[in-house]
C-alpha positions as CSV (number, residue, x, y, z in Angstrom):
1,M,-1.6,-2.7,20.3
2,R,-5.2,-1.6,20.7
3,L,-6.1,1.6,18.8
4,L,-9.1,3.7,18.5
5,L,-10.5,3.7,15.0
6,Y,-9.2,7.2,14.1
7,Q,-5.8,6.2,15.4
8,D,-5.8,3.1,13.3
9,I,-6.8,5.1,10.2
10,T,-4.2,7.7,10.9
11,L,-1.3,5.2,11.5
12,N,-2.1,2.7,8.8
13,I,-3.7,4.7,6.0
14,A,-3.1,8.4,6.2
15,L,0.5,8.2,7.4
16,P,1.8,5.8,4.8
17,I,0.0,7.8,2.0
18,I,1.5,11.1,3.3
19,A,4.9,9.6,3.7
20,G,4.8,8.1,0.2
21,S,3.7,11.3,-1.3
22,F,6.4,13.2,0.6
23,I,9.1,10.8,-0.6
24,Y,7.8,10.9,-4.2
25,L,7.5,14.7,-4.4
26,T,10.6,15.5,-2.4
27,F,13.3,13.0,-3.0
28,E,13.0,12.5,-6.8
29,P,14.2,16.0,-7.7
30,F,17.3,15.4,-5.7
31,G,18.2,12.1,-7.4
32,S,18.0,9.8,-4.5
33,H,18.3,6.0,-4.9
34,K,15.8,4.4,-7.3
35,I,14.4,2.1,-4.5
36,I,13.5,5.1,-2.4
37,N,12.1,7.1,-5.4
38,N,10.1,4.4,-7.1
39,Y,9.3,1.5,-4.9
40,L,8.9,2.8,-1.4
41,P,6.0,5.1,-2.2
42,D,4.4,2.3,-4.1
43,G,4.8,0.0,-1.2
44,L,3.4,2.5,1.2
45,W,0.4,2.9,-1.1
46,A,-0.1,-0.9,-1.2
47,Y,0.2,-1.1,2.6
48,A,-2.4,1.7,3.0
49,L,-4.8,0.0,0.6
50,M,-4.6,-3.4,2.3
51,S,-4.9,-1.7,5.7
52,T,-8.0,0.1,4.4
53,I,-9.6,-3.2,3.4
54,L,-8.7,-4.7,6.8
55,I,-10.1,-1.7,8.7
56,I,-13.3,-1.8,6.7
57,W,-13.7,-5.5,7.6
58,S,-13.0,-4.8,11.3
59,R,-9.5,-6.4,10.9
60,V,-10.9,-9.7,9.9
61,I,-9.0,-11.0,6.9
62,N,-11.5,-11.4,4.1
63,F,-10.0,-13.6,1.5
64,V,-12.0,-12.3,-1.4
65,W,-11.0,-8.7,-0.8
66,V,-7.3,-9.6,-0.2
67,V,-7.3,-11.5,-3.6
68,A,-9.1,-8.6,-5.2
69,S,-6.4,-6.2,-4.0
70,L,-3.6,-8.4,-5.3
71,I,-5.5,-8.6,-8.7
72,L,-5.8,-4.8,-8.6
73,F,-2.1,-4.4,-8.2
74,I,-1.4,-6.7,-11.2
75,V,-4.1,-5.0,-13.4
76,F,-2.8,-1.6,-12.5
77,E,0.8,-2.5,-13.6
78,T,-0.5,-4.3,-16.7
79,L,-2.4,-1.2,-17.8
80,Q,0.8,0.8,-17.4
81,Y,2.8,-1.8,-19.3
82,Y,0.4,-1.5,-22.3
83,H,0.3,2.3,-22.0
84,I,-3.4,2.4,-21.1
85,A,-2.6,4.0,-17.8
86,Q,0.1,6.5,-17.2
87,G,3.3,5.1,-15.8
88,T,5.7,2.3,-16.5
89,G,4.6,-1.3,-16.0
90,D,7.1,-3.1,-13.9
91,C,7.3,-6.5,-12.4
92,W,9.2,-5.1,-9.4
93,D,6.2,-2.9,-8.7
94,I,4.0,-5.9,-8.5
95,L,6.5,-7.6,-6.1
96,T,6.6,-4.4,-4.0
97,Y,2.8,-4.1,-3.8
98,S,2.6,-7.8,-2.9
99,V,5.3,-7.5,-0.2
100,F,3.9,-4.4,1.4
101,G,0.3,-5.8,1.2
102,F,1.6,-9.0,2.9
103,I,3.2,-6.8,5.6
104,A,-0.2,-5.2,6.3
105,L,-1.7,-8.7,6.6
106,L,1.1,-9.9,8.9
107,T,0.8,-6.8,11.2
108,N,-3.0,-7.0,11.1
109,K,-3.3,-8.7,14.5
110,Y,-1.3,-5.9,16.2
111,F,-3.8,-3.2,15.2
112,T,-7.1,-4.4,16.5
113,A,-9.2,-1.3,16.9
114,I,-11.3,-0.5,19.9
115,K,-14.9,0.1,18.8
């Protein structure tokens, strides 16, 4: 699927962030399932972050930035675990970030932007 740059940004960055925010803010008060409340918004955030990096690099996978993203995921959760950052450090979050980041990498070839 060839997209214009603004379409790529909308579909792969803005939409996941908006959807994750909507889920986080809307579903939690109603007591929906933990996977939907806690992990899906995190996964969408990770997908958007990895997509941002891919879009910045013109959809060419840059190994250094991919690894930096994965390290960022781990550092973020570690800071939460040690109560340096707000939140709850969780190994499942790291797994979620990694899976959704990997999904962004796998779907990368389908979102080549038209320049």
